[in-house]
VOPAGU-2260 file (C-alpha; in pm, 1 decimal, decimal comma):
REM VOPAGU-2260
SITE   aa  ch    i         X         Y         Z
SITE  MET   A    0    1077,3    6450,8   -1725,3
SITE  SER   A    1    1122,8    6165,3   -1478,2
SITE  ASP   A    2    1473,4    6102,3   -1345,6
SITE  ILE   A    3    1412,5    5751,7   -1205,4
SITE  LYS   A    4    1677,6    5502,0   -1313,7
SITE  VAL   A    5    1607,7    5133,3   -1261,6
SITE  PRO   A    6    1690,8    4903,9   -1099,7
SITE  ARG   A    7    1743,4    5086,1    -771,6
SITE  ARG   A    8    1764,2    5013,2    -397,2
SITE  LEU   A    9    1825,4    4646,0    -474,8
SITE  PHE   A   10    2009,9    4568,5    -151,9
SITE  ILE   A   11    1754,3    4710,1      89,1
SITE  ARG   A   12    1467,7    4571,2    -119,9
SITE  SER   A   13    1621,1    4224,0    -115,5
SITE  VAL   A   14    1648,0    4247,4     262,8
SITE  LEU   A   15    1285,6    4362,3     286,4
SITE  LYS   A   16    1171,6    4075,7      64,6
SITE  GLY   A   17    1348,7    3835,0     298,2
SITE  VAL   A   18    1170,6    3984,9     598,0
SITE  ILE   A   19     834,7    3968,2     419,0
SITE  SER   A   20     892,4    3604,9     323,1
SITE  ILE   A   21     984,7    3502,5     677,1
SITE  ALA   A   22     681,6    3683,1     822,2
SITE  LEU   A   23     432,3    3538,4     573,9
SITE  HIS   A   24     560,4    3181,4     606,5
SITE  THR   A   25     582,9    3203,1     985,8
SITE  PHE   A   26     250,6    3365,2    1064,4
SITE  SER   A   27      25,5    3235,8     786,7
SITE  GLU   A   28     -44,1    2938,3     567,6
SITE  LEU   A   29      80,9    3079,5     237,3
SITE  GLU   A   30      31,8    2929,5    -108,1
SITE  VAL   A   31     173,5    3081,7    -427,2
SITE  ILE   A   32      35,6    2943,0    -753,5
SITE  GLY   A   33     173,5    3028,0   -1097,4
SITE  ALA   A   34     510,8    3179,1   -1003,6
SITE  GLU   A   35     648,5    3035,5   -1328,1
SITE  ASN   A   36     432,1    3287,5   -1517,6
SITE  ILE   A   37     644,0    3583,3   -1404,2
SITE  PRO   A   38     866,3    3687,8   -1698,5
SITE  ASP   A   39    1238,6    3733,8   -1652,3
SITE  GLU   A   40    1228,2    4085,3   -1796,7
SITE  GLY   A   41     991,6    4371,7   -1872,4
SITE  PRO   A   42     839,5    4598,1   -1958,6
SITE  LEU   A   43     566,5    4449,4   -1741,8
SITE  ILE   A   44     273,1    4597,5   -1549,2
SITE  VAL   A   45     181,4    4379,9   -1252,0
SITE  THR   A   46    -187,3    4423,4   -1164,5
SITE  GLY   A   47    -377,6    4286,3    -865,2
SITE  ASN   A   48    -702,6    4314,2    -671,7
SITE  HIS   A   49    -698,3    4549,7    -375,3
SITE  PHE   A   50    -900,7    4428,4     -76,7
SITE  SER   A   51    -648,7    4508,2     198,3
SITE  PHE   A   52    -342,2    4721,5     268,9
SITE  ALA   A   53    -153,8    4389,6     287,0
SITE  ASP   A   54    -201,4    4329,2     -86,7
SITE  SER   A   55      95,0    4560,2    -142,5
SITE  ILE   A   56     306,4    4336,9      80,2
SITE  ALA   A   57     189,8    4034,3    -117,8
SITE  MET   A   58     283,9    4195,6    -448,8
SITE  LEU   A   59     631,4    4279,6    -322,2
SITE  HIS   A   60     668,4    3920,5    -204,1
SITE  VAL   A   61     617,1    3761,8    -546,7
SITE  ALA   A   62     770,1    4031,2    -768,4
SITE  PRO   A   63    1144,1    4083,5    -825,4
SITE  PRO   A   64    1314,9    4343,0    -602,6
SITE  SER   A   65    1344,4    4577,0    -900,4
SITE  ILE   A   66     967,0    4635,9    -912,8
SITE  GLU   A   67     842,2    4991,0    -872,4
SITE  MET   A   68     494,4    5049,1    -736,0
SITE  PHE   A   69     219,2    5306,3    -686,4
SITE  THR   A   70      67,3    5352,5    -342,4
SITE  GLY   A   71    -171,4    5612,1    -204,2
SITE  ALA   A   72       1,1    5904,1     -34,3
SITE  ASN   A   73    -262,6    5901,9     242,6
SITE  PRO   A   74    -382,8    5540,9     269,4
SITE  ALA   A   75    -716,7    5532,8     446,9
SITE  PHE   A   76    -710,6    5178,9     587,3
SITE  THR   A   77    -340,6    5120,5     658,4
SITE  PRO   A   78    -208,8    5094,3    1016,9
SITE  GLY   A   79      80,7    5318,8    1107,6
SITE  TRP   A   80     340,2    5042,8    1127,4
SITE  ALA   A   81     259,4    4925,6     772,7
SITE  LYS   A   82     341,1    5266,2     624,0
SITE  LEU   A   83     711,5    5214,5     698,1
SITE  LEU   A   84     757,4    4939,4     437,7
SITE  PRO   A   85     657,0    5151,4     133,1
SITE  SER   A   86     885,6    5429,0     254,8
SITE  LEU   A   87    1184,3    5194,5     286,1
SITE  TRP   A   88    1106,6    5032,9     -50,3
SITE  GLY   A   89    1086,3    5370,1    -223,3
SITE  VAL   A   90     740,2    5348,5    -378,1
SITE  LEU   A   91     588,1    5623,0    -592,2
SITE  TYR   A   92     311,4    5806,2    -409,1
SITE  VAL   A   93     -10,3    5912,6    -578,8
SITE  TYR   A   94    -275,7    6146,4    -446,6
SITE  ARG   A   95    -628,8    6016,5    -485,2
SITE  GLY   A   96    -862,0    6249,3    -667,7
SITE  THR   A   97    -587,2    6383,1    -896,5
SITE  GLY   A   98    -445,3    6275,1   -1230,2
SITE  SER   A   99    -106,5    6223,9   -1056,2
SITE  ARG   A  100      84,1    6341,2   -1361,5
SITE  LYS   A  101     431,1    6303,3   -1211,8
SITE  ALA   A  102     358,9    5951,7   -1087,7
SITE  ILE   A  103     235,5    5848,7   -1432,3
SITE  ARG   A  104     545,0    5996,5   -1596,6
SITE  ASP   A  105     765,1    5808,7   -1349,4
SITE  ALA   A  106     582,2    5483,8   -1425,8
SITE  GLU   A  107     620,0    5536,5   -1799,8
SITE  ASN   A  108     991,3    5595,7   -1750,6
SITE  VAL   A  109    1030,0    5272,5   -1553,8
SITE  LEU   A  110     854,7    5072,5   -1824,1
SITE  ARG   A  111    1057,9    5234,1   -2102,3
SITE  GLN   A  112    1363,4    5097,5   -1922,0
SITE  ARG   A  113    1208,0    4748,1   -1948,7
SITE  GLY   A  114    1125,5    4752,5   -1580,2
SITE  PHE   A  115     843,9    4602,9   -1371,9
SITE  PHE   A  116     569,7    4826,7   -1237,2
SITE  GLY   A  117     300,3    4728,5    -986,1
SITE  ILE   A  118     -41,6    4890,3    -972,5
SITE  PHE   A  119    -380,3    4818,9    -814,2
SITE  PRO   A  120    -626,7    4929,0   -1085,6
SITE  GLU   A  121    -920,8    4980,0    -845,8
SITE  GLY   A  122    -737,5    5272,8    -686,6
SITE  GLY   A  123    -800,7    5177,2    -324,2
SITE  ALA   A  124    -926,8    4909,7     -85,7
SITE  TRP   A  125   -1281,7    4971,6      33,3
SITE  ALA   A  126   -1459,3    4638,5     -31,1
SITE  GLU   A  127   -1367,5    4271,3     -48,4
SITE  MET   A  128   -1470,9    4204,4    -405,9
SITE  ILE   A  129   -1367,2    4318,5    -752,3
SITE  ARG   A  130   -1468,4    4674,7    -838,7
SITE  PRO   A  131   -1431,3    4883,1   -1157,3
SITE  ALA   A  132   -1081,8    4990,5   -1256,3
SITE  ARG   A  133    -978,5    5353,2   -1241,7
SITE  PRO   A  134    -829,8    5472,7   -1572,8
SITE  GLY   A  135    -465,9    5469,6   -1457,1
SITE  ALA   A  136    -367,7    5109,3   -1532,5
SITE  ALA   A  137    -528,3    5108,7   -1877,8
SITE  TYR   A  138    -379,6    5448,8   -1956,8
SITE  LEU   A  139     -32,7    5331,5   -1855,3
SITE  ALA   A  140     -63,5    5009,5   -2054,8
SITE  SER   A  141    -180,4    5189,8   -2367,3
SITE  ARG   A  142      96,6    5449,9   -2344,6
SITE  THR   A  143     383,0    5208,1   -2290,8
SITE  LYS   A  144     272,2    4895,7   -2482,7
SITE  ALA   A  145     389,9    4691,1   -2183,1
SITE  ARG   A  146     249,0    4345,6   -2119,1
SITE  ILE   A  147      22,8    4298,3   -1817,4
SITE  LEU   A  148      54,0    4030,1   -1549,1
SITE  PRO   A  149    -267,3    3961,4   -1350,5
SITE  VAL   A  150    -235,3    3851,7    -987,2
SITE  GLY   A  151    -511,8    3750,4    -745,0
SITE  PHE   A  152    -469,0    3792,4    -367,7
SITE  THR   A  153    -702,3    3615,5    -125,0
SITE  GLY   A  154    -704,5    3592,6     253,9
SITE  PHE   A  155    -490,7    3896,6     329,7
SITE  ARG   A  156    -773,2    4100,1     473,5
SITE  SER   A  157    -816,8    3851,2     757,8
SITE  ALA   A  158    -448,9    3760,7     796,0
SITE  PHE   A  159    -335,6    4081,8     965,0
SITE  PRO   A  160    -235,0    4124,9    1236,7
SITE  LEU   A  161     -14,6    3820,5    1185,8
SITE  ARG   A  162     -33,8    3561,7    1463,6
SITE  LEU   A  163     107,3    3215,2    1528,8
SITE  LYS   A  164    -220,7    3077,7    1659,3
SITE  ASN   A  165    -514,3    3039,9    1422,9
SITE  GLN   A  166    -301,8    3112,2    1117,0
SITE  SER   A  167    -494,1    3239,1     816,9
SITE  LYS   A  168    -476,8    3074,8     475,6
SITE  ILE   A  169    -353,5    3325,5     218,3
SITE  THR   A  170    -316,7    3257,2    -151,1
SITE  ILE   A  171    -144,2    3437,8    -436,1
SITE  ARG   A  172    -244,7    3322,1    -785,7
SITE  ILE   A  173     -39,2    3452,8   -1075,9
SITE  GLY   A  174    -188,4    3443,3   -1423,8
SITE  LYS   A  175     -20,4    3453,5   -1762,0
SITE  PRO   A  176      99,5    3783,2   -1913,6
SITE  TYR   A  177    -110,3    3930,6   -2193,6
SITE  GLY   A  178    -104,9    4234,6   -2420,6
SITE  PRO   A  179      14,1    4481,3   -2523,8
SITE  LEU   A  180    -313,3    4675,3   -2519,1
SITE  GLN   A  181    -379,7    4980,3   -2734,5
SITE  VAL   A  182    -606,3    5284,7   -2741,2
SITE  THR   A  183    -655,6    5465,0   -3072,4
SITE  GLY   A  184    -947,6    5704,0   -3008,8
SITE  ARG   A  185    -961,9    6062,4   -2887,8
SITE  GLY   A  186   -1185,1    6249,0   -2646,2
SITE  ARG   A  187   -1490,3    6050,1   -2539,8
SITE  GLU   A  188   -1394,8    5760,4   -2765,4
SITE  ARG   A  189   -1053,7    5743,9   -2599,3
SITE  ARG   A  190   -1214,4    5733,1   -2255,2
SITE  ARG   A  191   -1455,3    5461,5   -2371,4
SITE  GLN   A  192   -1163,5    5251,3   -2494,5
SITE  LEU   A  193    -974,9    5306,4   -2167,9
SITE  ASP   A  194   -1282,8    5188,7   -1978,7
SITE  GLU   A  195   -1295,1    4875,0   -2195,9
SITE  LEU   A  196    -927,1    4805,3   -2127,1
SITE  GLY   A  197    -986,4    4858,3   -1756,1
SITE  GLU   A  198   -1271,0    4608,0   -1773,5
SITE  ARG   A  199   -1039,8    4354,3   -1939,2
SITE  ILE   A  200    -773,1    4411,9   -1675,5
SITE  MET   A  201   -1017,1    4352,9   -1388,5
SITE  LYS   A  202   -1168,5    4045,2   -1554,5
SITE  GLU   A  203    -825,6    3884,5   -1588,5
SITE  ILE   A  204    -767,2    3942,7   -1216,0
SITE  ALA   A  205   -1116,3    3820,0   -1124,6
SITE  LEU   A  206   -1053,3    3487,2   -1295,9
SITE  LEU   A  207    -778,7    3423,3   -1038,5
SITE  LEU   A  208   -1016,0    3469,6    -742,9
SITE  PRO   A  209   -1292,7    3255,9    -589,9
SITE  ASP   A  210   -1631,1    3327,4    -747,2
SITE  HIS   A  211   -1769,2    3512,5    -443,1
SITE  LEU   A  212   -1490,4    3772,5    -474,8
SITE  ARG   A  213   -1528,6    3835,0    -848,4
SITE  GLY   A  214   -1777,7    4118,6    -817,9
SITE  LYS   A  215   -1958,5    4189,6   -1145,3
SITE  PHE   A  216   -1779,9    3892,0   -1303,1
SITE  SER   A  217   -1928,3    3645,2   -1051,9
SITE  SER   A  218   -2176,5    3378,0   -1157,8
SITE  ASP   A  219   -2381,2    3455,5    -843,0
SITE  PRO   A  220   -2652,1    3725,7    -893,1
SITE  ALA   A  221   -2629,0    3822,4    -525,2
SITE  VAL   A  222   -2257,8    3891,7    -559,7
SITE  ARG   A  223   -2315,2    4095,9    -876,5
SITE  GLU   A  224   -2579,7    4300,6    -695,4
SITE  LYS   A  225   -2344,4    4364,5    -403,8
SITE  ALA   A  226   -2076,8    4467,4    -653,7
SITE  ARG   A  227   -2305,8    4741,0    -783,6
SITE  GLU   A  228   -2346,8    4873,3    -429,3
SITE  VAL   A  229   -1970,8    4911,1    -373,5
SITE  ALA   A  230   -1871,4    5009,8    -728,5
SITE  ASP   A  231   -1855,6    5387,3    -678,5
SITE  TYR   A  232   -1511,4    5534,5    -625,7
SITE  PRO   A  233   -1522,7    5683,3    -272,2
SITE  TRP   A  234   -1272,7    5961,9    -337,7
SITE  GLU   A  235   -1308,8    6271,0    -551,3
SITE  MET   A  236   -1309,9    6191,8    -923,4
SITE  ALA   A  237   -1006,2    6284,1   -1131,0
SITE  SER   A  238    -984,0    6355,3   -1502,7
SITE  TRP   A  239    -733,4    6162,4   -1711,7
SITE  ASP   A  240    -806,0    6351,3   -2033,3
SITE  GLU   A  241    -514,8    6588,3   -1980,1
SITE  VAL   A  242    -260,7    6356,5   -1816,8
């Protein structure tokens, strides 16, 4: 049973959000669209595309300080200095290639307390376009009946390291909440329904991105073909049937 009580660490998280805001506005040309779509209370699952380690920073910037978040325990493409922020925030670590049972239980507990929980459904950043969702986000949504907030992040992959000269344009587009989503099947049917929910989750995010970043949802055949090339999950597969 999870023992996480929310909200927590509000003081240090508020300080960190201030630092993030100053850095983003100083070293980049930042635009946030749709901030009015963020509900005042949960339960809410905040979902976003994952093209860069900096997407986590972007999610923390727009979400309330009470948000809890998954992050990989051994991020493959994150510089050393950027690993300090998740530690100070108090994120929940997941281990790629596993069902991460404890992390899922913690997330369910947060949402049962009407909290906010952030997750990147793709499960990692290895290409700059939408890829298929891993089962985690859909599983969590179906278990908790929480609404889902889609967020699109663009420009963060080229924005770091931050610099005063030649500032990058970065954009955060926040969609409208939807759901709750449900899964009623068992076994293979349950997995099929989770895959369908994952597809819906990624499509809602894709609609907030430029067409060339939408992967399989793009109107450009060349982009859809490239999406097939980068679709495979690069880490060992994990089963969610027994989570």
